[in-house]
KEVEX-82480 format. One line per field, with one value per residue (C-alpha): residue in one letter; x, y, z. Coordinates in Angstrom, 2 decimals. Last residue first. Layout:
rest: c(A; ...)
east: c(X; ...)
north: c(Y; ...)
up: c(Z; ...)
This chain:
rest: c(X; X; X; X; X; X; X; X; X; X; X; X; X; X; X; X; X; X; X; X; X; X; X; X; X; X; X; X; X; X; X; X; X; X; X; X; X; X; X; X; X; X; X; X; X; X; X; X; X; X; X; X; X; X; X; X; X; X; X; X; X; X; X; X; X; X; X; X; X; X; X; X; X; X; X; X; X; X; X; X; X; X; X; X; X; X; X; X; X; X; X; X; X; X; X; X; X; X; X; X; X; X; X; X; X; X; X; X; X; X; X; X; X; X; X; X; X; X; X; X; X; X; X; X; X; X; X; X; X; X; X; X; X; X; X; X; X; X; X; X; X; X; X; X; X; X; X; X; X; X; X; X; X; X; X; X; X; X; X; X; X; X; X; X; X; X; X; X; X; X; X; X; X; X; X; X; X; X; X; X; X; X; X; X; X; X; X; X; X; X; X; X; X; X; X; X; X; X; X; X; X; X; X; X; X; X; X; X; X; X; X; X; X; X; X; X; X; X; X; X; X; X; X; X; X; X; X; X; X; X; X; X; X; X; X; X; X; X; X; X; X; X; X; X; X; X; X; X; X; X; X; X; X; X; X; X; X; X; X; X; X; X; X; X; X; X; X; X; X; X; X; X; X; X; X; X; X; X; X; X; X; X; X; X; X; X; X; X; X; X; X; X; X; X; X; X; X; X; X; X; X; X; X; X; X; X; X; X; X; X; X; X; X; X; X; X; X; X; X; X; X; X; X; X; X; X; X; X; X; X; X; X; X; X; X; X; X)
east: c(123.89; 127.66; 128.83; 130.47; 132.28; 132.46; 135.33; 134.84; 137.52; 138.06; 134.54; 134.96; 131.77; 128.75; 126.92; 124.28; 122.80; 122.38; 120.16; 120.30; 122.72; 123.58; 126.69; 128.42; 130.35; 128.52; 126.86; 125.56; 127.07; 124.49; 125.28; 125.20; 126.22; 127.82; 127.11; 129.65; 129.48; 133.25; 134.76; 132.46; 131.59; 131.29; 129.54; 129.50; 126.96; 126.75; 130.13; 129.10; 131.57; 130.42; 132.62; 134.44; 135.08; 137.51; 138.27; 135.42; 135.86; 132.19; 129.84; 129.38; 129.03; 129.71; 132.55; 132.95; 133.36; 137.39; 139.32; 141.97; 144.77; 145.34; 146.48; 144.17; 141.87; 140.63; 139.66; 136.47; 137.37; 135.37; 136.01; 133.99; 133.41; 134.04; 136.20; 137.99; 138.61; 138.30; 137.74; 138.90; 137.00; 137.99; 135.66; 135.64; 138.22; 135.22; 135.53; 135.29; 138.41; 138.93; 141.15; 141.69; 142.43; 142.94; 143.49; 142.00; 142.11; 139.98; 140.92; 139.15; 139.89; 139.08; 137.37; 139.49; 140.56; 143.45; 145.08; 148.45; 149.62; 151.54; 154.00; 155.90; 156.40; 158.07; 156.74; 156.34; 154.67; 152.71; 151.85; 151.25; 148.56; 148.43; 145.50; 145.28; 144.51; 148.38; 148.99; 147.25; 148.01; 145.65; 147.61; 146.36; 148.21; 147.99; 148.61; 147.35; 144.31; 141.91; 143.00; 145.45; 144.67; 146.84; 146.63; 149.02; 150.98; 152.25; 152.46; 154.34; 157.46; 157.40; 157.81; 160.54; 159.42; 161.76; 163.58; 164.78; 166.18; 163.43; 163.55; 163.23; 159.96; 160.03; 156.64; 158.65; 156.74; 155.24; 158.35; 157.71; 160.06; 159.63; 159.02; 159.27; 156.77; 158.15; 156.88; 158.91; 156.07; 155.22; 156.28; 154.35; 154.59; 152.82; 154.57; 153.70; 154.56; 154.31; 154.46; 155.59; 155.41; 151.65; 150.95; 147.99; 150.03; 150.67; 149.79; 150.68; 149.47; 150.50; 153.97; 154.30; 157.68; 160.74; 161.27; 162.24; 161.74; 160.20; 159.73; 158.81; 157.12; 155.64; 152.57; 149.54; 146.26; 143.55; 143.99; 147.72; 149.25; 152.65; 153.57; 154.88; 156.17; 156.18; 157.93; 157.58; 156.56; 153.60; 152.81; 152.87; 151.82; 150.80; 151.40; 149.70; 150.67; 149.37; 146.49; 147.90; 146.70; 148.72; 146.61; 146.49; 146.54; 146.90; 147.22; 149.19; 149.94; 153.78; 156.58; 153.67; 152.14; 151.68; 148.92; 145.43; 143.76; 140.24; 137.69; 134.09; 132.60; 128.54; 127.43; 124.50; 124.30; 127.96; 129.27; 132.85; 135.55; 137.74; 141.62; 143.42; 146.23; 148.23; 149.02; 147.21; 146.29; 145.89; 143.77; 144.34; 141.46; 141.51; 138.21; 138.48; 135.40; 138.32; 138.40; 137.19; 140.11; 139.51; 141.32; 140.34; 141.99; 140.76; 139.71; 140.40; 142.14; 138.99; 136.73; 133.01; 130.73; 127.72; 125.49; 122.85; 122.13; 120.32; 121.87; 120.42; 121.84; 118.35; 118.36; 121.02; 120.15; 123.32; 123.61; 125.30; 128.00; 129.36; 132.65; 133.45; 135.92; 133.34; 135.48; 137.46; 134.36; 135.13; 132.52; 132.14; 129.56; 127.53; 126.86; 124.48; 125.09)
north: c(36.93; 36.28; 34.06; 30.52; 30.16; 27.32; 27.36; 25.29; 25.31; 24.75; 24.22; 24.12; 25.56; 26.26; 25.90; 23.28; 22.22; 18.32; 17.19; 15.82; 12.21; 10.14; 9.89; 7.11; 9.05; 6.87; 9.53; 10.51; 13.13; 14.59; 14.96; 17.96; 17.19; 20.27; 20.56; 21.62; 18.33; 17.84; 19.15; 17.53; 19.46; 17.75; 19.48; 17.53; 18.41; 17.99; 18.73; 21.98; 24.10; 22.40; 20.12; 21.02; 19.26; 19.43; 17.69; 14.89; 14.00; 13.10; 13.99; 11.44; 7.57; 7.10; 4.94; 2.75; 3.09; 2.39; 2.64; 4.88; 4.49; 7.79; 5.97; 7.51; 9.58; 6.60; 7.62; 6.58; 7.14; 7.99; 7.53; 9.87; 8.53; 9.08; 5.71; 8.16; 11.12; 9.39; 12.18; 12.18; 12.23; 11.85; 11.23; 11.70; 14.58; 16.64; 19.08; 16.84; 16.24; 16.87; 15.65; 17.16; 15.08; 11.23; 9.60; 7.09; 4.74; 1.54; -1.72; -1.73; -4.89; -4.08; -0.54; 2.47; 4.95; 2.84; 2.79; 3.68; 3.61; 5.23; 7.34; 9.29; 13.14; 15.94; 19.60; 20.04; 17.00; 14.83; 11.12; 10.26; 8.88; 8.08; 8.17; 6.38; 6.52; 5.79; 8.76; 11.54; 10.45; 12.21; 13.05; 13.03; 14.68; 13.44; 15.11; 18.53; 17.58; 18.79; 16.11; 18.28; 18.16; 17.17; 17.71; 16.00; 13.18; 11.37; 7.57; 6.77; 5.10; 5.11; 8.53; 10.32; 12.78; 16.11; 18.54; 17.16; 19.83; 22.03; 24.30; 27.92; 29.93; 33.31; 35.45; 37.68; 37.53; 34.03; 32.43; 29.42; 26.26; 24.24; 20.23; 19.03; 16.17; 13.76; 12.77; 14.91; 15.62; 16.30; 12.51; 10.79; 12.05; 14.89; 17.14; 17.86; 21.35; 20.94; 24.14; 24.80; 27.46; 28.57; 25.94; 24.36; 23.77; 26.13; 25.84; 24.84; 22.39; 21.09; 21.06; 19.02; 20.09; 20.93; 23.19; 26.55; 28.97; 32.34; 34.26; 37.52; 39.16; 42.60; 44.72; 43.02; 45.23; 42.98; 43.31; 44.50; 41.31; 39.80; 37.32; 33.87; 31.58; 28.00; 26.38; 24.10; 26.53; 23.89; 23.28; 26.31; 26.57; 29.54; 30.89; 34.43; 36.20; 38.88; 36.37; 35.56; 31.93; 31.73; 32.25; 29.85; 29.45; 26.54; 26.08; 29.18; 30.07; 30.61; 33.61; 35.75; 39.18; 41.19; 40.95; 42.72; 44.92; 45.53; 44.41; 44.24; 41.00; 40.35; 37.25; 38.77; 38.37; 37.43; 40.51; 40.01; 42.22; 40.78; 40.04; 38.92; 36.41; 36.80; 34.92; 35.97; 32.73; 30.93; 33.56; 32.86; 34.24; 35.73; 36.51; 39.05; 39.64; 41.19; 38.57; 35.82; 35.97; 33.46; 31.29; 30.40; 28.31; 28.74; 32.35; 31.73; 34.96; 37.03; 37.13; 38.14; 37.79; 35.80; 36.10; 34.48; 30.94; 28.69; 25.66; 22.48; 21.45; 20.64; 22.12; 24.90; 25.74; 26.99; 30.45; 29.96; 32.27; 31.67; 32.90; 33.78; 33.43; 31.15; 27.70; 28.68; 28.68; 29.38; 28.25; 30.22; 28.74; 30.61; 29.79; 30.79; 29.31)
up: c(88.40; 88.36; 85.69; 85.59; 82.22; 79.84; 77.18; 73.79; 71.46; 67.81; 66.42; 62.27; 61.09; 63.08; 66.29; 65.81; 69.33; 69.59; 72.58; 75.94; 75.99; 79.25; 79.84; 82.48; 85.35; 87.95; 89.25; 85.65; 83.86; 81.65; 77.84; 75.31; 71.88; 70.11; 66.32; 63.41; 61.93; 61.08; 64.04; 66.29; 69.88; 73.17; 75.80; 79.35; 82.23; 85.89; 86.97; 88.67; 86.56; 83.34; 81.83; 78.05; 74.85; 71.53; 68.59; 68.43; 64.77; 64.52; 66.92; 69.92; 70.72; 74.33; 75.66; 78.68; 82.58; 82.05; 85.29; 86.11; 89.04; 91.11; 94.15; 96.45; 94.40; 92.22; 89.06; 87.19; 83.26; 80.27; 76.82; 74.52; 70.93; 67.53; 66.78; 64.68; 66.97; 70.03; 73.10; 76.71; 79.58; 83.37; 86.30; 90.39; 90.57; 92.23; 89.22; 86.65; 84.74; 80.86; 78.08; 74.78; 71.20; 71.07; 67.44; 65.81; 62.34; 62.75; 64.25; 67.50; 69.01; 72.64; 72.71; 72.72; 75.29; 76.25; 79.77; 81.09; 84.24; 87.00; 85.85; 88.35; 87.51; 89.66; 89.29; 92.73; 93.09; 90.78; 90.56; 87.06; 85.07; 81.41; 78.98; 75.70; 71.65; 71.08; 68.49; 70.57; 74.14; 76.78; 80.04; 83.61; 86.44; 90.00; 93.41; 92.72; 94.89; 91.86; 89.82; 87.10; 83.32; 80.28; 76.38; 73.45; 74.95; 71.61; 72.26; 69.07; 70.80; 74.74; 76.18; 78.28; 80.61; 80.18; 81.85; 85.12; 86.97; 85.49; 82.56; 82.93; 82.24; 83.22; 83.93; 86.64; 89.64; 88.98; 88.26; 86.28; 86.79; 83.15; 82.50; 78.63; 78.02; 74.96; 71.63; 69.36; 66.89; 63.10; 61.93; 64.81; 68.21; 69.96; 72.37; 75.82; 77.55; 81.63; 83.52; 87.29; 90.25; 89.91; 92.58; 91.43; 88.25; 85.21; 81.50; 78.35; 75.61; 72.15; 71.03; 68.12; 67.01; 68.84; 71.90; 70.48; 73.59; 73.28; 76.77; 78.33; 75.48; 76.06; 77.55; 76.15; 77.67; 78.70; 82.30; 82.14; 80.27; 79.93; 77.09; 77.80; 74.70; 74.04; 70.42; 67.88; 65.23; 63.77; 67.35; 69.01; 72.88; 74.63; 78.07; 78.70; 81.86; 84.62; 85.28; 88.76; 88.30; 84.98; 81.86; 78.92; 75.23; 73.01; 69.39; 68.66; 65.30; 64.85; 65.03; 66.73; 65.73; 68.84; 71.01; 69.78; 72.56; 74.40; 71.67; 73.31; 73.16; 73.69; 75.70; 76.64; 80.36; 80.96; 78.85; 77.70; 77.08; 74.59; 74.31; 71.19; 70.69; 67.29; 63.98; 61.85; 60.71; 64.12; 66.05; 69.62; 71.62; 75.17; 76.91; 79.66; 82.36; 84.86; 87.49; 85.30; 83.34; 80.61; 77.71; 74.41; 71.46; 67.88; 66.10; 62.36; 61.77; 61.94; 64.91; 63.99; 67.38; 67.78; 70.58; 73.03; 71.46; 74.01; 75.30; 77.39; 80.26; 81.68; 85.19; 84.39; 81.33; 79.67; 77.67; 74.69; 72.90; 69.45; 68.12; 64.87; 61.61; 59.92; 59.40; 62.66; 64.88; 68.37; 71.08; 74.39; 76.52; 79.34; 83.04; 85.46; 89.25)
């Protein structure tokens, strides 16, 4: 399986594309595309070879047709000007709707699109400061919206029903999942079974696992991403799970490491498997579709570090690759030969 990696570079107003060597995990540069407006979050419609880019200075979401052989991006359409800058975008499972979270504006939206052509706003809901991530569950029937804590967030997880026929979001019967003071849920990922969902907590520097069923969540436990007795400043960012559901990783911004966890698929419990040093301020990461390699970008360094994921979940350093200023998102795509 061939794979390519797109990285958005907010500090240079461009998106870089790299191919992944399937044996070594090394990156080879293919193409750069100028994208003004501080490109940040990325999402893809693989069926139609479309890449969606959140442009935070404009603000809007733009669609491009991607060429999986060359990495070229061909502009398709610009969405409407938004009421805030999107910090996270995703497509529902039908690829007909784009969901966006707005950190500064404190909101969530849904826009409809037809193969990259934006056709209208379905939802704009004010939620509160610090909204940071939104996508639908495996059944495409619910969506979760975490908000960070601190002075700039309301420290909660809001739950919504999602109608894939209309694109509408409506509050679930139990609208929110309360959080301890200063936990700050930021991003989340589902176990491949759909039975568990895992959240990275920005302010608490931890990961929380929940049992999940049709939008209902039962907290199981929380585990720190930091080593014992660490006293420095730190926050967590993204969270990623291997395709087989065995391992989970969350970056430490401050400690500048990747915290790894093994997952008990029968209970949803997490066990720390240690931390691996990586780039400074590792805001974003992604795992390839085979679960062989992990790529971590340093917001301050402009490099991506590549790691091989061992059978035990430990990370073995491969190499560093200079990609550009302020890498804000990494997205790995499988491509046909």
